[in-house]
C-alpha distance (Angstrom), angle and dihedral (degrees) to the residues before:
residue distance angle dihedral
M1 . . .
A2 3.81 . .
L3 3.78 118.1 .
L4 3.80 90.6 -137.3
D5 3.77 130.3 19.8
A6 3.81 120.6 -130.6
R7 3.82 94.6 -92.2
Q8 3.78 91.7 50.1
R9 3.82 91.9 49.2
V10 3.81 90.1 51.1
A11 3.81 90.2 48.7
V12 3.81 91.0 51.3
L13 3.80 92.6 49.6
V14 3.81 92.6 46.1
A15 3.79 87.9 50.2
L16 3.81 90.3 50.3
D17 3.81 90.2 50.2
Y18 3.81 88.7 50.4
L19 3.79 92.8 46.4
F20 3.78 93.2 52.4
L21 3.80 93.4 40.5
E22 3.78 96.7 48.7
L23 3.78 106.6 24.9
L24 3.78 113.7 21.4
G25 3.76 109.0 45.9
R26 3.76 103.3 -61.7
A27 3.78 105.4 -84.2
L28 3.79 133.2 139.6
V29 3.79 122.0 -122.1
R30 3.78 91.7 -138.5
Q31 3.77 120.3 95.4
H32 3.82 93.3 -130.1
P33 3.82 124.3 44.8
R34 3.78 117.3 -103.5
H35 3.77 112.8 -111.8
A36 3.82 87.4 -128.7
L37 3.83 91.4 57.0
P38 3.80 105.6 31.7
E39 3.81 93.3 153.9
V40 3.81 93.6 56.3
P41 3.81 112.9 91.9
T42 3.77 123.0 -133.8
I43 3.78 124.7 -124.3
A44 3.81 86.0 -117.5
D45 3.81 86.5 68.6
T46 3.81 85.7 70.0
V47 3.81 104.6 20.1
A48 3.79 107.6 47.0
G49 3.79 113.7 -130.3
Y50 3.81 96.1 8.2
E51 3.80 114.3 143.7
A52 3.77 138.8 152.1
S53 3.77 117.7 170.9
A54 3.77 139.5 155.1
V55 3.78 119.7 -115.8
T56 3.77 124.1 -166.3
G57 3.76 121.1 -169.5
I58 3.75 145.3 146.8
G59 3.78 118.6 -99.0
V60 3.77 131.8 -170.6
P61 3.79 131.2 -161.6
K62 3.79 117.1 -82.4
G63 3.77 109.6 -92.9
T64 3.81 95.9 34.1
P65 3.81 106.5 151.0
A66 3.82 113.2 -95.6
D67 3.80 92.5 -124.8
I68 3.82 90.4 58.1
V69 3.81 90.9 48.4
E70 3.81 89.3 50.7
I71 3.82 92.3 50.2
L72 3.81 90.3 51.5
N73 3.79 92.2 46.1
K74 3.81 91.9 51.3
A75 3.81 89.8 51.2
V76 3.81 91.4 51.0
Q77 3.80 91.7 47.5
A78 3.82 89.8 50.1
A79 3.81 89.4 51.7
F80 3.82 90.8 51.8
A81 3.82 88.7 52.0
D82 3.83 92.9 52.0
A83 3.82 113.7 106.1
G84 3.81 92.0 -138.8
M85 3.79 92.0 52.4
K86 3.80 91.5 47.1
A87 3.81 89.9 51.5
R88 3.81 92.7 48.1
L89 3.79 91.9 49.4
A90 3.81 90.6 48.4
D91 3.82 90.5 49.7
T92 3.79 91.1 54.6
G93 3.80 95.9 42.0
G94 3.79 92.6 -109.0
D95 3.77 124.9 147.9
P96 3.81 117.0 -152.7
L97 3.77 115.4 -130.8
P98 3.78 104.3 -161.7
G99 3.77 119.1 -173.3
T100 3.75 146.5 112.8
S101 3.78 126.0 -53.2
A102 3.82 88.5 -112.3
E103 3.81 90.7 55.3
F104 3.80 90.2 50.1
A105 3.81 91.0 48.8
R106 3.82 90.1 52.2
L107 3.82 90.4 48.7
M108 3.81 92.1 50.6
A109 3.80 91.6 47.4
A110 3.82 91.1 50.6
E111 3.82 92.2 47.1
T112 3.81 91.2 48.3
E113 3.80 91.0 50.9
K114 3.82 93.4 45.4
W115 3.80 96.4 48.2
G116 3.80 92.3 38.5
K117 3.81 87.8 62.4
V118 3.80 90.1 50.0
V119 3.81 91.8 49.9
K120 3.81 91.5 48.1
A121 3.81 94.6 45.4
A122 3.81 91.1 48.6
G123 3.80 92.3 46.9
I124 3.78 91.8 -125.7
K125 3.80 113.4 173.5
A126 3.79 129.6 -167.9
E127 3.78 113.1 -112.2
């Protein structure tokens, strides 16, 4: 069971962005500047390697046939290429992260490992 669902994780990261923007010296928690706020520095500009960002993606059950995964990935990539989708993402401060399903799996594995260490080090327990 996840400690936070996807919407809650996004809310936490948006809150962190707000906290650093408004209260702690005006910096973003993401490693790379948002296109909507190019003049705002990131914390990584000061603290090397620091990053906290929200990722939204589409997952399928383990064992889903590769051809089905590829069809879904092509549909997602087509959506990222759509002018309307690009505009909507820009309006909400989102940055598309197109790529292969294998790249997304590696990203999710790395994020799980990174935040798992944080949860363990902080002694966070599911309630």
